[in-house]
C-alpha positions as CSV (number, residue, x, y, z in Angstrom):
1,M,112.1,104.7,70.3
2,A,114.4,104.5,73.2
3,I,113.6,105.5,76.8
4,R,116.3,107.4,78.6
5,D,116.5,108.1,82.3
6,F,117.8,111.3,83.9
7,K,118.6,111.3,87.6
8,Q,116.7,114.1,89.3
9,S,117.4,113.6,93.0
10,S,118.8,111.1,95.5
11,T,118.1,110.4,99.2
12,L,120.2,108.4,101.7
13,L,118.2,106.4,104.2
14,M,119.8,104.8,107.2
15,K,118.0,102.4,109.6
16,F,119.3,102.0,113.1
17,N,118.4,99.5,115.8
18,M,118.1,101.6,118.9
19,G,117.3,98.7,121.3
20,V,114.2,96.9,122.4
21,D,110.9,98.2,123.8
22,A,109.0,96.8,126.8
23,R,107.3,94.2,124.6
24,G,110.6,92.9,123.2
25,N,110.1,94.6,119.8
26,D,113.1,96.3,118.1
27,I,113.1,100.1,118.2
28,I,114.1,101.2,114.6
29,K,115.1,104.8,113.9
30,V,115.2,105.9,110.3
31,V,117.4,108.9,109.3
32,N,116.9,110.5,105.9
33,L,119.5,112.7,104.2
34,R,118.2,114.5,101.2
35,K,120.0,116.3,98.4
36,V,122.6,113.5,97.9
37,K,124.3,114.3,94.6
38,P,122.6,112.1,92.0
39,S,126.0,111.5,90.4
40,A,127.6,110.2,93.6
41,D,128.6,106.5,93.3
42,H,127.1,103.9,95.6
43,Q,130.5,103.2,97.3
44,A,130.8,106.8,98.4
45,V,127.2,107.0,99.6
46,Y,127.7,103.7,101.6
47,E,130.9,105.0,103.2
48,T,129.2,108.2,104.1
49,A,126.5,106.2,105.9
50,Q,129.1,104.2,107.8
51,S,130.8,107.5,108.9
52,I,127.5,109.0,110.1
53,S,126.7,105.8,112.0
54,T,129.6,106.5,114.3
55,L,127.7,109.5,115.6
56,V,124.5,107.6,116.4
57,D,124.1,105.4,119.5
58,G,122.2,102.6,117.7
59,N,123.5,99.9,115.4
60,L,123.3,100.6,111.7
61,T,121.2,97.8,110.2
62,E,120.4,99.0,106.7
63,V,121.7,101.6,104.1
64,L,119.2,102.5,101.4
65,R,119.4,104.9,98.5
66,Q,116.2,106.3,97.0
67,E,116.4,107.9,93.6
68,V,114.0,109.8,91.4
69,L,114.4,109.4,87.7
70,E,112.8,111.3,84.8
71,L,112.0,109.0,82.0
72,V,112.1,110.5,78.5
73,N,110.9,108.9,75.2
74,E,113.4,109.8,72.5
């Protein structure tokens, strides 16, 4: 039997370096955008993150995509 996966949801996570605190540690801000179309290709999601990053004062350090898949035994 084969296992098939079905994309249920997708979330875009962006990490920004907002500067340094008094102890010299990086201040990281994480922005989550839910309800990303599961069918959206990775290039489009990445370009969206790049566009959004121009609206934030910090430097974009990471772009992550989190997906939820349903696994079905057929």
